[in-house]
C-alpha positions as a printed NumPy array, in Angstrom:
array([[ 93.571,  82.525, 122.469],
       [ 97.073,  83.161, 123.757],
       [ 99.397,  83.988, 120.923],
       [102.777,  85.65 , 120.734],
       [104.005,  88.103, 118.129],
       [105.886,  86.226, 115.405],
       [103.71 ,  83.105, 115.455],
       [101.997,  81.995, 112.249],
       [ 98.233,  81.985, 112.792],
       [ 94.907,  81.824, 111.043],
       [ 92.044,  83.941, 112.411],
       [ 88.426,  83.6  , 111.266],
       [ 86.455,  86.797, 111.728],
       [ 83.113,  88.404, 110.907],
       [ 83.147,  91.086, 108.228],
       [ 81.498,  94.402, 108.977],
       [ 78.063,  95.051, 107.494],
       [ 79.529,  97.53 , 105.007],
       [ 81.634,  94.679, 103.589],
       [ 78.659,  92.291, 103.456],
       [ 77.059,  92.004,  99.996],
       [ 74.993,  88.966, 101.08 ],
       [ 72.102,  90.954, 102.509],
       [ 72.442,  90.205, 106.198],
       [ 73.757,  86.656, 106.308],
       [ 76.832,  86.269, 108.515],
       [ 79.892,  86.774, 106.318],
       [ 83.252,  85.427, 107.464],
       [ 86.821,  85.793, 106.288],
       [ 90.194,  84.337, 107.289],
       [ 93.487,  86.096, 107.928],
       [ 96.453,  83.717, 107.505],
       [ 99.962,  84.907, 108.247],
       [102.399,  86.109, 110.874],
       [101.069,  87.761, 114.009],
       [102.586,  91.247, 114.245],
       [100.549,  92.76 , 117.106],
       [ 98.311,  91.643, 119.957],
       [ 96.316,  94.495, 121.48 ],
       [ 93.256,  94.906, 123.669],
       [ 91.213,  95.931, 120.61 ],
       [ 92.292,  92.951, 118.467],
       [ 95.217,  91.501, 116.553],
       [ 97.184,  92.392, 113.424],
       [ 98.109,  89.574, 111.038],
       [100.64 ,  90.131, 108.234],
       [ 99.164,  88.264, 105.247],
       [100.459,  87.978, 101.67 ],
       [ 98.235,  90.948, 100.809],
       [ 99.35 ,  93.15 , 103.698],
       [ 98.523,  93.729, 107.341],
       [ 94.985,  92.885, 108.475],
       [ 93.593,  94.298, 111.735],
       [ 91.048,  91.888, 113.198],
       [ 88.93 ,  93.556, 115.898],
       [ 88.558,  91.507, 119.09 ],
       [ 84.754,  91.567, 118.824],
       [ 84.836,  90.214, 115.267],
       [ 87.029,  87.167, 116.01 ],
       [ 85.197,  83.857, 115.706],
       [ 88.092,  81.417, 116.118],
       [ 91.771,  81.063, 115.439],
       [ 94.774,  78.839, 115.893],
       [ 98.506,  78.527, 115.381],
       [ 99.463,  76.953, 112.053],
       [102.694,  75.425, 110.733],
       [104.971,  77.354, 108.39 ],
       [104.113,  77.296, 104.681],
       [105.497,  74.39 , 102.648],
       [108.802,  74.815, 100.854],
       [107.946,  75.803,  97.247],
       [110.954,  73.893,  95.886],
       [109.467,  70.695,  97.24 ],
       [106.442,  71.012,  94.965],
       [108.169,  71.949,  91.718],
       [107.546,  69.621,  88.838],
       [110.454,  67.454,  87.903],
       [110.979,  66.576,  84.264],
       [110.004,  63.024,  83.294],
       [112.887,  60.551,  83.206],
       [114.612,  60.121,  79.856],
       [113.724,  56.946,  78.015]])
């Protein structure tokens, strides 16, 4: 995966055992947001909830994603007057 800082990405990664309440089954999570760091030990993604460090060994897959949709585009419009 070759990404550049500033790109919008989604990264699927394995959670550590301490974060795994499922009793040993593989547990995955996604980090969706702007890439703020690419390092030898992993990446940092700025999500809506804050920065998430994803260790290189925990990454399962990832890709670039388009920017989020414009919220104004999805606002409800009042019904036409009769």
